[in-house]
Each structure stands twice: as structure tokens, then as C-alpha cells.
C-alpha positions in Angstrom: -1.1 41.0 92.3 1.0 42.9 89.8 2.5 39.7 88.4 -1.0 38.2 87.9 -2.1 41.4 86.1 1.0 41.3 83.8 0.4 37.5 83.1 -3.2 38.4 82.2 -2.1 41.1 79.9 0.4 38.8 78.2 -2.4 36.3 77.5 -5.0 38.8 76.1 -2.9 41.3 74.3 -2.2 40.7 70.6 1.3 39.9 69.2 1.5 41.8 65.9 5.2 41.2 65.5 5.1 37.4 65.7 5.4 37.0 61.9 8.8 38.9 62.0 11.5 36.3 62.1 14.4 38.4 63.5 14.5 40.0 67.0 16.7 42.8 65.7 14.1 43.6 63.1 11.4 43.6 65.8 13.4 46.0 67.9 13.8 48.3 64.8 10.0 48.1 64.2 9.4 48.9 67.8 11.6 51.9 67.8 10.1 53.2 64.5 6.6 52.6 65.7 7.3 54.4 69.0 9.0 57.3 67.1 5.9 57.5 64.8 3.5 57.7 67.7 5.6 60.3 69.4 6.1 62.4 66.2 2.4 62.1 65.4 1.4 63.4 68.8 4.1 66.2 68.5 2.6 67.1 65.0 -0.9 67.0 66.3 0.0 69.3 69.2 2.0 72.0 67.5 0.9 71.6 63.9 4.3 71.2 62.1 7.1 68.6 61.8 10.8 69.2 60.9 11.3 66.6 58.1 15.2 66.5 58.2 15.2 65.9 62.0 12.6 63.2 61.6 14.5 61.2 59.0 17.8 61.6 60.8 16.2 60.4 64.0 14.8 57.3 62.3 18.1 56.3 60.8 20.0 56.8 64.1 17.3 54.8 65.9 17.6 51.9 63.5 21.4 51.8 63.6 21.4 52.0 67.3 18.8 49.2 67.7 20.8 46.9 65.4 24.1 47.5 67.3 22.5 46.9 70.7 20.4 44.0 69.6 23.4 42.1 68.4 24.6 41.5 71.9 21.0 40.8 73.1 20.4 38.1 70.5 23.8 36.4 70.5 22.8 34.0 73.3 19.8 33.0 71.3 21.9 32.3 68.3 24.3 30.3 70.5 21.4 28.3 71.9 20.2 27.5 68.4 23.7 26.2 67.4 24.0 24.3 70.7 20.6 22.7 70.2 21.6 21.5 66.8 24.8 20.0 68.2 22.7 18.3 70.9 20.5 16.8 68.3 23.6 15.2 66.7 24.7 13.8 70.1 27.1 16.5 71.3 26.1 17.7 74.8 29.4 19.6 75.5 28.3 22.9 73.9 27.5 25.7 76.4 26.0 29.2 76.0 27.6 32.4 77.3 25.2 33.7 79.9 26.4 37.1 81.0 23.2 39.2 80.9 20.8 39.5 83.8 17.6 39.7 81.8 15.2 37.0 80.7 17.5 36.0 77.8 20.3 35.5 80.4 18.0 33.4 82.6 17.1 31.3 79.6 20.8 30.8 78.7 21.5 29.6 82.3 18.5 27.3 82.2 19.7 26.0 78.8 23.2 25.3 80.2 21.7 23.5 83.2 19.6 21.4 80.8 22.7 20.6 78.7 24.6 19.5 81.8 21.8 17.2 82.9 21.4 15.7 79.4 25.2 15.2 79.2 25.1 13.4 82.6 22.2 11.3 81.6 23.8 10.3 78.3 27.0 9.3 80.2 25.0 7.2 82.6 23.2 5.6 79.7 26.4 4.7 78.0 27.9 3.3 81.2 24.7 1.3 81.8 24.8 -0.2 78.3 28.6 -1.1 78.7 28.1 -2.6 82.2 25.0 -4.6 81.2 26.9 -5.9 78.2 29.8 -6.9 80.4 27.6 -8.5 83.1 25.6 -10.5 80.5 28.7 -11.6 78.5 30.4 -13.3 81.5 27.7 -15.9 82.4 26.7 -16.4 78.8 30.4 -17.1 77.8 30.8 -19.6 80.7 27.4 -21.2 79.9 28.3 -21.5 76.2 31.6 -23.1 77.1 30.0 -25.7 79.3 27.4 -26.6 76.7 29.9 -26.7 73.8 32.1 -29.1 75.7 29.1 -31.4 76.2 28.0 -31.2 72.6 31.5 -31.9 71.3 32.0 -34.8 73.6 34.9 -33.1 75.5 32.9 -33.3 78.7 30.2 -35.7 79.9 26.9 -34.3 81.2 28.0 -35.0 84.8 26.3 -33.4 87.8 29.3 -31.0 88.3 29.0 -29.7 84.8 25.3 -29.4 85.0 25.5 -27.6 88.3 28.0 -25.1 86.8 25.6 -24.5 83.9 22.7 -24.1 86.3 24.7 -21.6 88.3 25.4 -19.4 85.3 21.7 -19.6 84.3 20.7 -18.5 87.8 23.1 -15.7 87.7 21.6 -14.5 84.3 18.1 -14.8 85.9 19.2 -12.7 88.9 20.7 -10.0 86.7 17.6 -9.8 84.5 15.4 -9.6 87.5 17.5 -6.9 89.0 17.4 -4.9 85.7 13.6 -5.2 85.6 13.3 -4.0 89.1 15.5 -1.0 88.4 13.5 -0.1 85.3 10.3 -0.3 87.2 11.7 1.9 89.9 13.0 4.4 87.4 9.5 4.5 85.7 7.9 5.0 89.2 5.4 2.1 88.7 6.6 0.0 91.7 3.6 -0.7 94.0 4.2 -0.5 97.7 1.8 -2.8 99.5 2.3 -1.8 103.1 1.2 -3.9 106.0 1.9 -3.9 109.7 5.1 -6.1 110.1 6.6 -7.7 113.2 10.3 -6.7 112.9 11.6 -9.6 115.0 9.9 -12.2 112.8 10.9 -10.4 109.7 14.6 -10.3 110.7 14.6 -13.9 111.8 13.3 -14.9 108.3 15.9 -12.6 106.6 18.7 -14.2 108.6 17.4 -17.7 107.8 17.3 -17.0 104.0 20.7 -15.3 104.1 22.3 -18.4 105.9 20.8 -20.7 103.3 22.0 -18.5 100.4 25.5 -18.1 101.8 25.8 -21.9 102.4 24.7 -22.5 98.8 27.3 -20.1 97.5 30.1 -21.8 99.6 30.6 -18.9 101.9 31.9 -19.6 105.4 30.0 -16.9 107.2 27.9 -16.8 110.4 24.9 -14.5 110.8 24.1 -13.0 114.2 20.8 -11.3 115.0 21.2 -9.1 118.1 18.3 -9.1 120.6 15.7 -6.4 120.0 15.2 -4.0 122.9 11.4 -4.4 122.7 8.8 -5.8 120.3 8.9 -3.6 117.2 6.5 -3.2 114.3 6.7 -1.2 111.1 4.3 -0.3 108.3 6.1 -1.4 105.1 6.0 -3.6 102.1 7.4 -7.0 103.3 8.5 -8.2 99.8 10.4 -4.9 99.1 12.0 -4.9 102.6 13.0 -8.5 102.0 14.8 -7.3 98.9 16.7 -4.7 100.9 17.9 -7.0 103.6 18.6 -9.9 101.3 20.9 -7.6 99.3 22.6 -6.1 102.4 23.2 -9.5 104.0 24.4 -11.0 100.7 26.7 -8.1 100.2 28.1 -8.3 103.7 28.6 -12.1 103.4 30.6 -11.8 100.2 32.9 -9.2 101.7 33.4 -11.0 104.9 36.5 -13.2 105.6 36.2 -16.9 106.0 34.7 -17.6 109.4 33.5 -14.0 109.8 30.4 -12.8 111.4 27.7 -10.6 109.9 25.6 -8.8 112.5 22.1 -7.5 112.1 20.3 -5.2 114.6 17.3 -3.0 114.9 16.2 -0.2 117.3 13.6 2.4 117.5 14.6 6.1 117.5 11.6 8.4 117.9 9.1 7.6 115.2 11.7 5.8 113.0 13.4 2.4 113.0 17.1 2.0 112.6 18.5 -1.2 111.1 22.2 -1.9 110.9 24.1 -4.6 109.0 27.8 -4.9 109.8 30.5 -7.3 108.7 34.2 -7.9 109.5 35.5 -7.3 106.0 37.9 -4.8 104.6 35.4 -2.0 104.9 34.7 0.8 102.5 37.1 3.8 102.2 35.3 7.1 103.0 35.9 8.5 99.5 33.9 5.6 98.0 31.0 5.4 100.4 28.8 7.7 98.3 29.4 5.5 95.2 28.6 2.0 96.6 24.8 2.6 96.1 25.3 3.4 92.4 24.6 0.7 89.8 27.2 -1.8 88.9 29.5 -0.7 91.7 31.2 -3.6 93.3 34.0 -3.9 95.7 37.4 -5.1 94.6 37.4 -8.0 97.1 33.9 -9.2 96.4 33.6 -12.9 96.0 30.9 -14.9 94.3 30.4 -12.5 91.3 27.5 -10.3 92.4 25.7 -8.2 89.7 26.5 -4.8 91.3 22.9 -3.9 91.4 21.9 -5.1 94.9 22.8 -1.9 96.9 21.3 0.3 94.1 18.0 -1.6 94.5 18.2 -1.4 98.3 18.6 2.4 98.2 15.6 2.9 95.8 13.4 0.7 98.0 14.4 2.5 101.2 13.7 5.9 99.6 10.4 4.7 98.3 9.5 4.0 102.0 10.5 7.5 102.9 13.7 6.4 104.5 17.5 6.7 103.9 20.5 4.4 103.7 24.1 5.1 104.2 27.5 3.8 105.2 28.6 4.5 108.8 32.1 4.7 110.3 33.4 1.4 111.8 32.9 1.0 115.5 33.9 -1.5 118.2 36.9 -3.7 118.4 38.3 -4.6 114.9 41.6 -5.9 113.6 43.6 -3.0 112.0 43.5 -4.7 108.6 39.8 -5.4 108.8 37.8 -2.3 109.9 34.6 -3.8 108.8 31.6 -2.2 107.1 28.4 -0.7 108.7 25.4 0.1 106.7 22.4 1.8 108.4 18.8 1.8 107.1 16.3 4.2 108.6 12.6 4.2 107.8 9.5 5.7 109.4 7.7 3.3 111.7 4.3 4.4 110.4 3.4 4.9 106.7 0.1 5.5 104.9 -2.5 2.9 106.1 -3.5 2.0 102.6 -2.1 0.5 99.5 -0.2 3.1 97.5 1.9 3.3 94.3 5.2 4.9 94.4 
């Protein structure tokens, strides 16, 4: 109640000191005005005023206000300088925030904003560098193949054309992944939820993953474990297909020749738990939080993925109100191949209407 009253007073009361461009000067004017009111009341009450005392008190009040205001306004001056540096691209400047008043809170908020901007600028630089690297590799390979054909060094044989087609497809996948991420960042990805049969959906995902692995020359077998009961989920089929296509493709690329990628699903309360596991080298615990970042790829990945698949999978799962993470290996494994287990958990029931994320 009191806060609302103060907020109302702040809106309706005039601000006569707004034209003054210095806070220290404002404090001086405040002290002098307060002194004038007090002296005026004193004079009105007793009928006389000691002039020497009045002038001395004014001088002491002004000097004291300037000395005390210096420490009060120094964070504001530092913020002004730091804002100018940020405008020039320097996000490392910070403001000393030692006071506990509103200016101190403003300084802390400014430092937090500067840290966020610095992190965002760093991610932007890394994204540009990674995108440039990912685009340069297939473009260079494609350019080499075409130059050899144009110069007559190589004939347009099926093998050379397949190589050019593979690089073009890789470029297409990278551009499509980047577009998906840009839409996800902008929050304009539509989720068209329908009631899905989980068994049929996973059968189709395994069928597509098998064909994709065979086309990439990967000797991997996919195994779908029997579902405990008929399961359904209210989700976007196309977006969920992106999730499991990326997870199964990632598991296939990190599996050894002749390895098996296992896919399972079970119901836990009002949620569904999916698990994709492989027989590869696994992910060290220290790196498990980074595998869902953009352009993060394992050192032993084969086939040249774009490094965006798991990032897209995380975004889609979170759009469905779920979570995704790496679990500890379980079951019998060779000591040199602990395997990797990734679990996806999403609610069984979502909004029964088309919604936009």
C-alpha cells in the first residue's frame, strides 16, 4: 500500500530540478532550499535572523554536500564511461558497486548487463567463426571437384558427381540447421501438436536412421526395444522427428563398426522417457553440459556432422516443455567403450490446440 502511494506521488509531483545537469548541484540546491524554508519559518516564528550564522551555515552546507556527493555520483560517472566503452565494442568495463542505495543497485544491474552483453558478443563471434569454418569446408571441396572437371583433370564420372552432390547436400543441411536455429532464437517456431502413437513414430525414426546410416557408409545396427504398453504423446511429429533423427544420427556416427544403437521409451507418471544409447567412446562427465551447445562435435565423430544437431534437439525438446541430458553409462560395456546414453523426457499431454512457441 505504501509503495503504491509513493509510486503515485512520484508520478504526480513536479520535478523542478530536472533542468539542473549535475547531481551534486541538485544536492546543493536541495540543502539551500531546505535551509531557506527552515530559516524562513524560524524568522517568522521569532521575528529576527542572525545574518552571520545564516551565511556560514549556507557555506558549510554547500561544501559538505559537494564532498559527500562526490562518492554518491562516482558510480554514475563510471557507468557513463563504461557505456561509452561498450558503444565502441569494449564489454570488459565494470562499475564499482559498494553502496547499498538505489545507485548501488543500478551499478550492480549495469555490471550484470555488461556481463550478459559480453557473453552474447562472445557467442556471436564464435558463431560467425564456426559458420565460416563449416561453410568453407564443403565449398572448398565442391570447388575443387568442379575445377578439376572444368580444367579436364577429371572426367564428370559418377564418382566425382556423387562427391559434388554430397558436398552440396552437406551445405543444404547446414543452411537448414542454421535457419531452424534462427527461428528458434526468434521464438517463431510453430508447434503443431497432434496425438501421436509412439510405437509407430519410433519405428519410422529407426527406418529413416537405418537408411541414412547406410547411405553414409556406416556399419551400424539400430535396435528398438519393445514398448511396455501402447504409448501416445501430444507433440509435433515433424519437430520430434528432428530430435530423434539428430540423436540417432549422432549415435551412429560415434558408434564403432558393427555397433548397435538402441532406442527405448517408457512412461513415468505423466511424462514419457526416451533413451538413445550407443557403444561408442562415450562423453566425459566434464563435457556433458557442452554437447548441446552449437557447433560442438566429438573428436571421434565420423561423417562430418555440422555440430548443430544436438543444439536443435535441445531447443525442440524444451519447446515441448521437456528436458534432455546425458546419463551415466549402464549395463555391460567394454572398458574402452563405455557408450553414451541420452535421455529425452517430455510431457505426455500438451495443449489440445495449435500453439506458437
